[in-house]
LOLOLUM-979310 format. One line per 3 residues: their letters; for each residue x, y, z negated of N, C-alpha, C, O. Coordinates in steps of 0.2 Angstrom, whole numbers, plus 5000, padded with zeros to 4 digits. Last residue first. Layout:
N
A> X/Y/Z/X/Y/Z/X/Y/Z/X/Y/Z; ...
This chain:
192
QTY> 5404/6041/4911/5407/6036/4907/5405/6036/4900/5407/6032/4896; 5391/6044/4923/5395/6046/4918/5398/6040/4915/5396/6034/4916; 5384/6051/4938/5386/6045/4934/5392/6046/4929/5397/6050/4931
VKI> 5372/6062/4941/5380/6062/4941/5381/6056/4936/5379/6056/4930; 5360/6069/4951/5362/6063/4947/5369/6062/4947/5372/6061/4952; 5350/6083/4954/5357/6080/4955/5358/6074/4949/5357/6075/4943
GVI> 5338/6090/4962/5339/6086/4957/5346/6082/4958/5346/6079/4963; 5334/6107/4966/5338/6101/4967/5339/6097/4961/5341/6099/4956; 5324/6118/4973/5325/6115/4967/5328/6108/4969/5326/6104/4972
TEL> 5326/6133/4981/5327/6126/4981/5328/6123/4974/5332/6126/4970; 5319/6146/4989/5320/6144/4983/5320/6136/4983/5316/6133/4986; 5326/6156/5003/5323/6150/5000/5324/6149/4992/5329/6152/4990
DGI> 5320/6171/5012/5325/6167/5008/5322/6161/5005/5316/6161/5005; 5309/6178/5016/5312/6173/5020/5317/6168/5017/5319/6163/5020; 5313/6193/5009/5308/6189/5012/5311/6184/5017/5315/6186/5021
KLN> 5328/6193/4998/5323/6196/5004/5318/6191/5006/5319/6185/5005; 5335/6197/4982/5333/6192/4988/5329/6196/4993/5326/6201/4991; 5342/6199/4968/5342/6203/4975/5341/6198/4981/5346/6196/4983
YSL> 5331/6194/4955/5337/6193/4959/5336/6197/4966/5331/6199/4968; 5319/6193/4948/5324/6199/4947/5330/6199/4951/5334/6203/4950; 5303/6188/4954/5310/6187/4953/5314/6193/4952/5313/6198/4955
NAL> 5291/6192/4957/5292/6189/4951/5299/6187/4949/5300/6185/4943; 5292/6197/4970/5290/6202/4964/5291/6199/4957/5292/6202/4953; 5295/6186/4977/5300/6191/4976/5298/6196/4970/5303/6198/4967
DIK> 5282/6180/4978/5287/6177/4975/5293/6182/4973/5296/6181/4967; 5275/6190/4986/5273/6188/4979/5278/6185/4975/5279/6187/4969; 5282/6189/4998/5282/6195/4994/5280/6194/4987/5283/6197/4982
GLR> 5290/6173/4998/5286/6178/5001/5286/6184/4996/5290/6184/4991; 5302/6160/5002/5300/6165/4997/5296/6171/5001/5298/6173/5006; 5300/6143/5005/5301/6150/5008/5298/6155/5003/5292/6155/5001
KIN> 5306/6130/4996/5301/6134/4997/5303/6141/5000/5308/6144/4997; 5311/6113/4994/5313/6119/4997/5306/6123/4998/5301/6121/5000; 5318/6101/4984/5311/6104/4986/5313/6111/4988/5316/6115/4984
LSD> 5325/6086/4982/5326/6092/4985/5320/6095/4987/5316/6093/4992; 5332/6073/4972/5327/6077/4975/5329/6084/4977/5333/6087/4975; 5345/6068/4970/5339/6064/4969/5333/6067/4973/5329/6063/4976
VGI> 5360/6067/4976/5355/6072/4976/5349/6067/4976/5347/6064/4981; 5374/6060/4966/5368/6059/4971/5363/6065/4970/5362/6067/4965; 5390/6056/4964/5385/6061/4963/5380/6060/4968/5381/6059/4974
LRY> 5403/6051/4963/5397/6047/4961/5392/6052/4959/5389/6052/4954; 5414/6058/4965/5411/6056/4971/5404/6052/4969/5400/6051/4974; 5422/6070/4958/5417/6066/4956/5413/6064/4963/5409/6068/4965
PPY> 5438/6073/4956/5434/6071/4962/5428/6067/4960/5429/6060/4960; 5438/6088/4946/5441/6081/4947/5436/6077/4951/5430/6077/4950; 5433/6100/4958/5433/6098/4951/5434/6090/4951/5431/6087/4955
PSD> 5430/6101/4971/5437/6100/4969/5438/6098/4962/5443/6096/4960; 5417/6093/4980/5419/6097/4974/5426/6095/4972/5428/6090/4971; 5410/6089/4991/5418/6089/4991/5420/6093/4985/5426/6096/4986
ELS> 5397/6090/4988/5400/6083/4990/5407/6083/4989/5410/6078/4988; 5396/6103/4985/5395/6099/4980/5398/6092/4981/5401/6088/4977; 5398/6108/4998/5403/6109/4993/5402/6105/4987/5407/6103/4984
AIF> 5386/6104/5004/5392/6102/5006/5398/6103/5001/5402/6098/5000; 5377/6111/4996/5376/6104/4996/5383/6101/4998/5385/6096/4996; 5381/6124/4999/5381/6122/4992/5381/6114/4992/5385/6112/4988
SLL> 5378/6125/5013/5385/6126/5010/5386/6123/5003/5391/6120/5001; 5364/6124/5013/5368/6119/5016/5376/6119/5013/5379/6114/5012; 5362/6136/5006/5359/6130/5003/5364/6124/5006/5366/6120/5002
NSF> 5366/6145/5016/5369/6145/5009/5368/6139/5005/5372/6136/5002; 5357/6143/5026/5365/6141/5027/5368/6141/5020/5373/6137/5019; 5346/6148/5020/5346/6141/5022/5354/6139/5023/5356/6133/5020
GGW> 5349/6160/5006/5347/6158/5013/5348/6150/5014/5352/6147/5010; 5343/6158/4989/5347/6160/4994/5345/6158/5001/5340/6155/5002; 5343/6150/4974/5339/6155/4978/5345/6158/4983/5350/6160/4981
LSI> 5341/6135/4965/5345/6139/4969/5341/6144/4973/5335/6142/4976; 5339/6126/4950/5336/6130/4955/5341/6135/4959/5346/6137/4956; 5341/6109/4945/5344/6116/4946/5340/6120/4951/5337/6117/4956
RLV> 5342/6097/4935/5337/6100/4939/5339/6107/4939/5339/6111/4934; 5352/6083/4932/5352/6090/4932/5346/6092/4937/5346/6090/4942; 5356/6069/4923/5352/6071/4928/5351/6079/4927/5349/6081/4921
LFS> 5369/6058/4921/5367/6064/4919/5362/6067/4924/5364/6066/4930; 5371/6040/4916/5371/6046/4921/5368/6052/4917/5365/6052/4912; 5376/6024/4915/5375/6030/4911/5375/6036/4917/5379/6035/4921
DGE> 5368/6009/4922/5373/6014/4922/5371/6020/4918/5365/6022/4917; 5364/5993/4915/5362/5999/4919/5368/6004/4918/5373/6003/4915; 5358/5982/4903/5362/5983/4909/5360/5990/4912/5354/5992/4911
EDP> 5358/5981/4885/5355/5982/4892/5360/5983/4897/5366/5985/4896; 5365/5981/4874/5363/5974/4876/5359/5975/4883/5356/5970/4885; 5369/5994/4871/5374/5990/4872/5371/5983/4875/5375/5980/4879
LPT> 5357/6005/4881/5359/6002/4875/5365/5996/4876/5365/5994/4882; 5362/6017/4893/5359/6011/4891/5362/6008/4885/5367/6010/4883; 5359/6034/4893/5365/6029/4892/5361/6023/4890/5357/6023/4885
FSN> 5356/6049/4902/5354/6042/4900/5360/6037/4899/5364/6037/4903; 5351/6066/4900/5356/6060/4900/5353/6054/4899/5348/6053/4895; 5346/6081/4908/5344/6075/4904/5350/6070/4905/5353/6070/4910
VTK> 5342/6097/4909/5347/6093/4909/5345/6087/4905/5343/6088/4899; 5333/6109/4919/5333/6104/4914/5340/6100/4915/5343/6099/4920; 5337/6121/4926/5330/6120/4924/5330/6115/4918/5328/6117/4913
IEF> 5349/6133/4929/5348/6126/4927/5341/6126/4924/5339/6130/4920; 5352/6143/4943/5349/6143/4937/5348/6135/4935/5345/6131/4939; 5360/6154/4955/5360/6147/4952/5356/6148/4945/5358/6152/4941
VNG> 5360/6160/4971/5359/6162/4964/5357/6155/4961/5353/6151/4963; 5373/6158/4983/5367/6156/4980/5366/6159/4973/5371/6160/4970; 5386/6159/4990/5381/6165/4990/5374/6163/4988/5369/6166/4990
TEK> 5395/6150/4987/5391/6149/4993/5386/6154/4994/5381/6154/4998; 5401/6154/4975/5405/6154/4981/5401/6154/4988/5403/6156/4993; 5390/6152/4967/5392/6159/4968/5396/6159/4974/5395/6164/4979
AIN> 5389/6138/4967/5383/6142/4969/5386/6149/4971/5383/6152/4976; 5402/6135/4962/5400/6133/4969/5394/6137/4971/5394/6139/4977; 5400/6140/4949/5405/6143/4953/5404/6141/4961/5405/6145/4965
ELT> 5390/6131/4944/5389/6138/4944/5394/6142/4949/5392/6146/4953; 5397/6119/4945/5391/6120/4949/5389/6127/4950/5388/6130/4955; 5407/6121/4935/5409/6120/4942/5403/6121/4947/5403/6124/4952
SIF> 5399/6121/4924/5402/6128/4926/5404/6127/4933/5404/6132/4937; 5395/6108/4924/5390/6113/4925/5393/6120/4927/5390/6123/4931; 5408/6103/4921/5405/6101/4927/5399/6106/4929/5399/6108/4935
GVA> 5410/6108/4908/5414/6110/4913/5411/6108/4920/5412/6112/4925; 5400/6100/4902/5399/6108/4902/5404/6110/4907/5402/6115/4911; 5405/6087/4903/5398/6089/4907/5398/6097/4907/5395/6099/4912
EKT> 5415/6081/4897/5417/6086/4903/5411/6089/4906/5411/6092/4911; 5411/6071/4889/5413/6077/4886/5415/6083/4891/5416/6089/4889; 5408/6061/4898/5402/6065/4894/5405/6071/4892/5401/6076/4892
KLF> 5416/6061/4913/5416/6060/4906/5411/6064/4903/5411/6070/4904; 5410/6055/4928/5411/6061/4924/5411/6059/4917/5407/6055/4915; 5419/6044/4939/5414/6045/4934/5415/6051/4930/5421/6053/4928
ADE> 5431/6043/4946/5425/6046/4950/5419/6047/4945/5414/6051/4946; 5440/6037/4939/5441/6045/4940/5434/6048/4943/5433/6054/4942; 5436/6024/4941/5435/6027/4934/5436/6035/4934/5432/6038/4931
IML> 5440/6023/4954/5433/6023/4952/5432/6026/4946/5427/6030/4945; 5454/6024/4953/5451/6029/4957/5443/6029/4955/5440/6034/4955; 5456/6012/4945/5458/6018/4942/5454/6024/4946/5452/6029/4943
LDD> 5451/6003/4954/5448/6003/4948/5450/6010/4945/5445/6014/4942; 5461/6003/4964/5455/6005/4966/5450/6007/4960/5447/6011/4959; 5472/5998/4957/5472/6005/4959/5465/6008/4961/5464/6014/4960
ERE> 5467/5986/4955/5468/5990/4949/5469/5997/4951/5466/6002/4947; 5467/5981/4967/5460/5982/4964/5461/5986/4958/5457/5990/4957; 5481/5979/4969/5477/5984/4974/5470/5985/4970/5468/5991/4971
QYT> 5483/5970/4959/5487/5977/4959/5483/5982/4963/5482/5987/4961; 5476/5959/4963/5474/5963/4957/5477/5970/4957/5474/5974/4954; 5483/5956/4975/5476/5958/4975/5474/5962/4969/5470/5967/4969
KEL> 5494/5951/4969/5495/5957/4973/5488/5960/4974/5487/5966/4974; 5489/5941/4961/5493/5946/4958/5493/5953/4962/5492/5958/4960; 5485/5933/4971/5480/5936/4966/5483/5941/4963/5480/5946/4961
EKF> 5497/5929/4977/5492/5933/4981/5487/5936/4976/5485/5942/4978; 5503/5923/4967/5506/5929/4969/5501/5933/4973/5501/5939/4973; 5494/5912/4965/5495/5917/4960/5498/5923/4962/5496/5929/4960
LTE> 5495/5906/4978/5489/5909/4976/5490/5914/4970/5487/5919/4970; 5509/5901/4976/5507/5906/4981/5500/5909/4980/5500/5915/4981; 5507/5893/4965/5511/5899/4964/5510/5904/4970/5510/5910/4968
KQH> 5498/5883/4970/5496/5888/4964/5500/5894/4964/5498/5899/4962; 5507/5878/4980/5501/5881/4982/5498/5886/4976/5496/5891/4978; 5517/5873/4971/5519/5878/4976/5512/5882/4978/5512/5888/4979
LVT> 5509/5863/4964/5512/5869/4960/5514/5875/4965/5513/5881/4964; 5506/5855/4975/5501/5858/4971/5503/5864/4967/5500/5870/4968; 5519/5851/4978/5515/5854/4983/5509/5858/4980/5508/5864/4981
LIS> 5522/5844/4966/5526/5850/4968/5522/5854/4973/5523/5860/4973; 5513/5834/4966/5513/5839/4961/5517/5845/4963/5514/5850/4961; 5518/5827/4978/5511/5830/4978/5510/5835/4972/5507/5840/4973
QND> 5531/5824/4973/5530/5828/4979/5523/5831/4979/5523/5837/4980; 5527/5815/4962/5530/5821/4961/5530/5826/4967/5529/5832/4966; 5522/5805/4970/5517/5808/4965/5520/5815/4964/5517/5820/4963
LYE> 5533/5801/4977/5527/5804/4981/5523/5807/4976/5520/5813/4978; 5541/5796/4966/5543/5802/4971/5537/5805/4974/5537/5811/4975; 5533/5786/4962/5534/5791/4958/5536/5798/4961/5534/5803/4960
QSN> 5534/5778/4973/5527/5780/4971/5528/5786/4967/5525/5791/4968; 5548/5775/4973/5545/5778/4979/5538/5781/4977/5537/5787/4979; 5549/5768/4961/5552/5775/4961/5549/5779/4967/5549/5785/4967
AKI> 5541/5757/4964/5539/5761/4959/5542/5768/4959/5539/5773/4958; 5549/5752/4975/5542/5754/4976/5540/5759/4970/5536/5764/4972; 5561/5749/4967/5561/5754/4973/5554/5757/4975/5553/5762/4976
KDI> 5556/5740/4959/5558/5746/4956/5559/5751/4961/5557/5757/4960; 5553/5730/4968/5548/5732/4964/5550/5739/4961/5546/5744/4961; 5566/5727/4973/5561/5730/4978/5555/5733/4974/5553/5738/4976
LPF> 5572/5723/4961/5574/5729/4965/5569/5732/4969/5568/5738/4969; 5564/5711/4959/5564/5716/4954/5567/5723/4957/5564/5728/4956; 5568/5704/4972/5561/5706/4970/5561/5712/4965/5557/5716/4966
AIL> 5582/5703/4970/5580/5707/4975/5573/5709/4974/5571/5715/4975; 5584/5695/4958/5588/5701/4959/5584/5706/4964/5582/5711/4963; 5577/5683/4957/5579/5687/4951/5582/5694/4952/5581/5698/4947
YIF> 5573/5680/4970/5568/5680/4965/5570/5684/4959/5566/5688/4956; 5586/5680/4977/5580/5684/4979/5575/5685/4974/5572/5690/4973; 5593/5672/4969/5595/5679/4970/5589/5683/4972/5588/5689/4969
LIL> 5586/5660/4970/5587/5663/4964/5589/5670/4964/5586/5674/4961; 5588/5658/4984/5581/5659/4982/5582/5662/4975/5578/5667/4973; 5602/5657/4984/5599/5662/4988/5592/5664/4985/5590/5669/4985
ILL> 5604/5645/4977/5607/5652/4974/5603/5658/4978/5602/5663/4974; 5597/5637/4985/5595/5637/4979/5597/5644/4976/5594/5648/4972; 5606/5637/4996/5599/5639/4997/5596/5641/4990/5592/5646/4989
SIG> 5617/5632/4990/5617/5639/4993/5610/5642/4994/5609/5648/4992; 5613/5619/4988/5615/5624/4982/5615/5631/4984/5613/5635/4981; 5610/5615/5001/5605/5615/4996/5607/5620/4990/5602/5624/4988
LSG> 5623/5616/5006/5618/5620/5009/5612/5621/5004/5609/5626/5003; 5630/5607/4999/5632/5614/4999/5626/5619/5001/5625/5624/4998; 5622/5596/5002/5623/5598/4995/5625/5605/4995/5622/5609/4991
FLK> 5625/5595/5016/5618/5596/5014/5618/5598/5007/5614/5602/5005; 5639/5593/5015/5637/5599/5019/5629/5600/5016/5628/5606/5015; 5640/5581/5008/5643/5587/5005/5640/5594/5008/5639/5599/5005
KQL> 5634/5573/5017/5631/5574/5011/5633/5580/5007/5629/5584/5004; 5643/5574/5028/5636/5576/5029/5633/5578/5022/5629/5582/5022; 5654/5568/5022/5654/5575/5024/5647/5578/5025/5646/5584/5024
LLM> 5648/5556/5020/5650/5559/5014/5651/5567/5016/5649/5571/5012; 5647/5552/5033/5641/5552/5029/5643/5556/5023/5638/5560/5020; 5659/5552/5037/5655/5556/5040/5649/5557/5036/5646/5563/5035
């Protein structure tokens, strides 16, 4: 019995030693490798999440850029090209005729900032209109809704209105009557 007990304890000791060696030499390295692979997987997951977020943001920015690009094209069309200034002045004359006003250009000035300066380029027109009050209002409304390529960047800088009397009519060669208005309008048109 003692021999059997020694063999049993010997077998148990050897089995225990083999189990400890197995755990130390095989299980722990496997567990460490599993931990390293798990950490690498988690790192890759976070990288993929960041990439997905960047892709989503990129798509949103691309969509927003397309929308803004369309807006930019409309804005560029809103500026008067310098070479089209004469055509624009002709449009003002036509608007004056259509609204029953007599039209005369007093001054034309342009401003273009130097390359190292900030500011906008613009054209300033001082025009005189003669006609009735409703004609003046029609001119200003037509100026705002001008069909000539849609210049929406037009501003009325100044507006001076004077009622015409007998003395004023004597100095003018236009077919006007007492009570009509002489209006001096300052118009600012932004240019490219």
